[in-house]
C-alpha positions in Angstrom: -17.1 12.8 0.6 -15.6 11.3 3.4 -12.7 13.1 5.1 -10.5 9.8 4.4 -11.0 10.6 0.1 -9.5 14.3 0.7 -6.4 13.4 2.8 -3.6 12.5 -0.1 -2.6 9.3 -1.0 0.6 9.3 1.0 -0.9 10.8 4.4 -3.9 8.1 3.9 -1.8 5.0 3.5 0.3 6.3 6.2 -1.9 6.6 8.9 -3.3 3.4 8.1 -0.6 1.2 7.9 0.6 2.8 11.5 -2.7 2.3 12.9 -3.0 -0.9 11.7 1.2 -1.4 12.5 0.4 -0.3 16.3 -2.6 -3.0 16.4 -0.8 -5.9 15.0 1.7 -5.0 17.7 -0.4 -4.6 20.4 -2.7 -8.4 19.8 0.6 -9.9 19.5 1.5 -8.7 23.0 -1.6 -8.9 24.3 -1.7 -12.9 23.1 2.1 -13.7 24.5 1.9 -11.5 27.4 -1.2 -14.0 29.1 -0.2 -17.5 27.7 3.2 -15.7 29.7 2.1 -14.7 32.6 3.4 -11.6 32.4 1.5 -8.2 33.1 -1.1 -6.9 30.7 -0.6 -3.7 30.8 3.6 -3.9 31.0 5.3 -1.8 28.2 1.7 0.7 28.7 3.3 1.1 31.9 6.1 1.7 31.2 5.6 4.2 27.6 3.3 6.4 29.6 5.7 6.9 32.6 8.5 7.3 30.1 6.1 10.5 28.3 5.4 11.5 31.6 8.9 11.8 32.8 9.9 13.7 29.7 7.6 15.9 30.0 8.4 16.3 33.3 4.8 15.8 34.3 3.4 14.1 38.0 0.4 12.3 38.9 -1.3 11.6 35.4 -3.5 8.4 34.1 -0.7 6.8 32.8 -2.5 4.3 30.5 -4.4 7.3 28.7 -1.1 8.9 28.3 0.6 5.6 26.6 -2.4 4.6 24.4 -1.9 8.2 23.1 1.8 8.1 22.7 1.8 4.6 21.9 -0.2 5.2 18.1 0.3 8.7 17.9 4.0 7.6 17.4 2.2 4.8 15.0 0.8 7.1 13.1 3.7 9.4 12.7 6.1 6.4 12.1 3.4 4.7 9.3 3.0 8.2 7.6 7.3 8.6 8.0 7.5 5.1 6.7 4.6 6.0 4.2 6.8 8.6 2.7 10.1 7.4 2.6 9.1 3.8 0.4 7.1 6.2 -2.2 9.6 8.8 -2.6 13.0 7.2 -2.1 13.0 4.8 -5.3 16.2 2.1 -3.8 13.0 1.8 -0.9 10.0 1.4 -3.0 8.2 -1.3 -1.9 8.5 -3.7 -4.9 7.6 -7.2 -3.6 6.2 -8.6 -0.2 9.8 -9.8 0.7 11.1 -6.4 0.2 8.1 -5.0 2.4 8.8 -6.9 5.5 12.4 -6.4 5.1 12.9 -2.5 4.9 9.7 -2.7 7.5 12.1 -4.6 9.9 15.4 -2.4 9.8 12.3 0.9 10.3 10.9 -0.8 13.1 14.3 -2.2 14.8 16.0 1.5 14.0 12.7 3.1 15.6 13.2 0.6 18.6 16.8 1.3 19.3 16.2 4.3 21.3 14.3 1.9 24.2 17.7 0.4 25.8 18.8 4.5 26.4 15.0 5.1 27.2 14.9 2.6 29.8 18.1 3.2 31.3 18.4 7.4 30.9 14.9 8.0 31.5 13.0 5.8 33.2 16.6 4.7 35.5 15.9 1.2 35.4 18.9 -0.9 36.3 20.4 -3.0 33.5 19.8 -6.6 34.8 16.1 -5.0 34.1 16.0 -2.6 31.3 17.9 -5.9 28.7 15.3 -8.7 28.9 12.7 -5.9 28.6 14.5 -4.3 25.5 15.1 -7.7 24.7 10.9 -8.2 24.6 10.7 -4.9 23.4 12.9 -5.4 20.1 11.2 -8.8 19.4 7.9 -6.2 19.2 9.0 -3.8 17.0 9.9 -6.5 14.5 6.1 -7.6 14.2 5.2 -3.9 14.1 8.0 -3.3 11.6 6.7 -6.8 9.5 2.8 -5.3 9.7 3.8 -2.0 8.7 6.1 -3.2 5.5 3.4 -5.5 4.5 0.3 -3.1 5.0 1.8 0.2 3.5 3.0 -2.3 0.1 -1.0 -3.5 0.4 -1.7 0.0 0.6 0.3 2.0 -2.0 0.6 -1.3 -4.8 -2.1 0.4 -6.7 -1.1 4.0 -6.2 1.6 5.3 -8.8 4.2 7.8 -6.5 6.3 8.8 -9.4 
């Protein structure tokens, strides 16, 4: 018996949906950044720097911290999202369009703190933070769609009553 079969279905679905949505977002980010000439590690460096500043750590490698934080937050959010849409009747993912809409809203709600993080924590000037926030909001839309669709796919055959 594999470890995934020993996990509760909601936890397993949330873990998979969280990793899948983070991967889908990262792939779309690499494609868009490569096409536009933007440094591929732009957002990873921002994420890593924010985590290091928040915990008061200096001199650590930014990219490994960023990847751990990015996928860790994706997994936690995936589990939370899947738990919410399987436990709260009004949020049940009964259709594909509903999964997309609820995923979009969830992604943007979580992403709404980004501007504050960029300005208050990273101390970026507003004229730098605002375009980054717009780009980050787009990627949270991608993340939300991927999360909603994958959660719908993974929970469609389960009974969570």
